[in-house]
N, C-alpha and C positions, 0 to 999 in steps of 0.2 A: 906685454899681453896677459889678460885676466883668463884664469882657468875656470871653466863652467864647473859648478858644483853639482854633484849627482843628487839627484832625489832621493828621499828616504825610500829604502827598500829596493833601491836600483840593482843591486847585486843579489838579493834574496827577496824575490817577489813573494807574495802572501800565498800559501797554499790554497789550491782551487777548492771551492766549496763542494758539498756533495752534489748540489744541483749541477754545477759547472762540470763535475766529472761526467754525469750522466749526459749532460747536454753535448760535450765534445764526443763522447763514446757513441751516441745516437747520431750526431752529425756525421761522423765517419763512416757508420754503417750505412746511412742514408745515401751518402755519396758513392759508396761501394754499389748499394742497389741500382742506382742510375746507371752505373756501368754494365751491370748484368741484365738490368730489365729495360732495355732501349726499344722495346716494342716489336721485336723481331721475334720473340718466343723463344722457348727452350727446345733446341733441335738435337742435342746430343747426350748422352748418358753423363759425360763429363760436366756439361753445362748444367744438368740437372742435379748433380752432386754439389756444384758450386753454388747454386741457389739454395739447396737445402741446407748447406753449411751457414749461409748467410742467414736463412731463416732462424737457424738455431741460436745463431749469435744475436739476433734481433731479439727472440725470445728472453734469452739471458740478459741482454740489456734493459728490457722492458721490466722483468722481475727485479732487477737490481735497482732501477730507477724508482720503482714502486716501493721497495724497501726503504730506500733513502727518503722518499716522501713521507712515508708513515712516521720514520724516526724524527725527521724534521718536524714534522706535524705535532707529534706526541706531546710535547710540553704545551703547546697552544691547546690541544685537544683536552689536555688535563686541567689546564687552567680554566677553559670554557666549562668543563664538567663541574669544577669546584664552584663557579659562578652560578651555573645552573642550579645545583644542588641548594646553595644559600638562598637565592631567590625562590626556588621551588617550594621551600618549606613556607614560605609567605604566600605566593601567588600561583602555583602550579594548580593547573586545571586540565587534565586529560585522563588517559585510560591508567596510567601509572599512579596517580593519587591526585589529592587536593591540598593546597596550602590553607594555612589557617584563616587567611583573609577571604579565601573562596568560599571556606565553610561557613565562616561568620555571615557573609552576605547570603548564602543559600538560607540560612536560618532566618534572617532578616527577611528575605522574599517570601519564606514560608509563612511566617508569622503575618505578614502584611497582606498576603494573598487571602487567608482565612478572614481577616477583618474586612478587607476590600470586598470580597464576596458578600459577606453579611450586608455591608453597605450598599453594595450594588442591587441586591435583592430587596432592600428598603426602598431604594430610589426607583426601581423598577414598579414596585406596587404603588408608590407615590404617584408615579407617571400614568399607570393605568387608571388610578382613581381620577387624576387630573383630566385625563382624555374622557373618561365616562362623564365627568360633569360638564366638560366643554361641549361634548356631543348632545347632551341633555339640554344645556342651555340653547344651542343652535336649534334644535326641535322646538323648543319652546318659543323662541323667537320667530321661526319661520311660521309656527301655527298662529302666533299673536298676530303677525303682519298679515295672514291669509284671512283671518277672521275680522280684521278691523274695517271699519268703513271709512273711506275717504272723507266723508262728511263729518265724522266724528273725532274731533280733535283730542279728546281723551284717550280714546282707543289707540289713535296714532302715536301720542306720546308714550303711552304704555309699552306699545310694539317696540318702539324705538329705544325705550330703556332696556327692554329685554335683549335687544339687539347689541347694545353696548355691553351688557352684562356677558353676552356670548362672545362678543370680541376679546373682552378681558379673559374669559375663562379659556378661550382658544390659545391666547398670548401666554397664559400660565401653563397649560398643557404642553405648549411647545418647548417653554423653558424646561419643564420637568424631564421632557423626554431627551433633552440634551444634556442634562446633568449626570455627571458620572462620578463614581467613588474616587476618590484622590486622597493621597497622604503627602502634604506638603512638608517639607524639612531640607534645607540645604538648597543647593542649586538646582536641583532636579526633583521634580514631583514624581511620584510613584503612583502608577495607574495599573489596572488589569489589562493584559493584552491576551486576545485570543489567538491561539496557534492550532494548526491542524496537523495530525500524524496519520500515515497510511498503515494499514495492516491488511495484507492480502489474505482473504479467506477463501477465494475460490481461484487458484492460480490458473486454472484451464480458462475461465471467463475473462480473467484479467489479461492473459496471453492473447487471447482473440482481440480484445480491445487495443492492446498495445501493438499488434501486428498491423492493425488500421491506423492507428494514431501516432505511433512512435516507431515505425518500421526501420528507420536508419539506425536507432538505438539497438533494436532487437537484432538487426543483422550484424552489427559490430559486436555485441555480446555472443552471439552465435559463433561468429568468426574466432573469438578469443577461446570459447569452449572447444571448438574443433581442433584449435592449435594445440591447447593443452592435451587432448585426447591423443593426437597424433604424436606428439612429443613423448606421451606415456607409453606408446607402442601400439595404439589401436590403429588397424589398417582396413577396416570395413565398417564405414560410416555412411549410412544412406543420406545422399544429397551432398556429399563432400567428396571433392577430387583431391586425391593425394598426389603431390608431385615430388619426385625424388631429385634433390640436388646433391652433387658431389663437388668436394673441394678438398685441397690438400690441408692436412693438420699436422 
């Protein structure tokens, strides 16, 4: 008869991990909680003391599990922070600072913005002139057509020549009006983009507008303000009902 060979670690199982310790501890306490909290409620002082003891054990277990979580995550957090710092020196772009690539890109944008604005101004001036010429040619062609005699071939040909010039001028004006300043280099062209930012200069007038047009957002913001005020101790706020909730701590 062959004797079965015990697997490695059969007599000396590996020590539980910090997570397993907390898991087993909390599983045990949750099982105890199901025993105490069966839906019947606390009816005696002894039961209240038992549940209070269980609550304190749970608090301790939660605190211990959180400490283990922090300890287990620490090397990963430190490694992540080191990676973030290395890359941050290159590409960070937030309130804490800017990486060198971001700063260089901003300088490129600033230099290109100034150049593109000059180019755009020149193109707009050219488009305005092209539009003026097109409108003038259109008026000349219209007037020539009105003054021409149906029986005078030379007049009609002259009017048609002016009409063709007007059409060419209109096409040129259309192209000029669509022409935009651009810097081409690499895979992506750089152009000017118009953005808009808001500045509240009359809070009362804006509040009246927002109350009509963004009422849900206003009510949400007001509820948050009221909650902060009540949490800070304010107890008399017009238009706000303050409810008292009590729970064991």
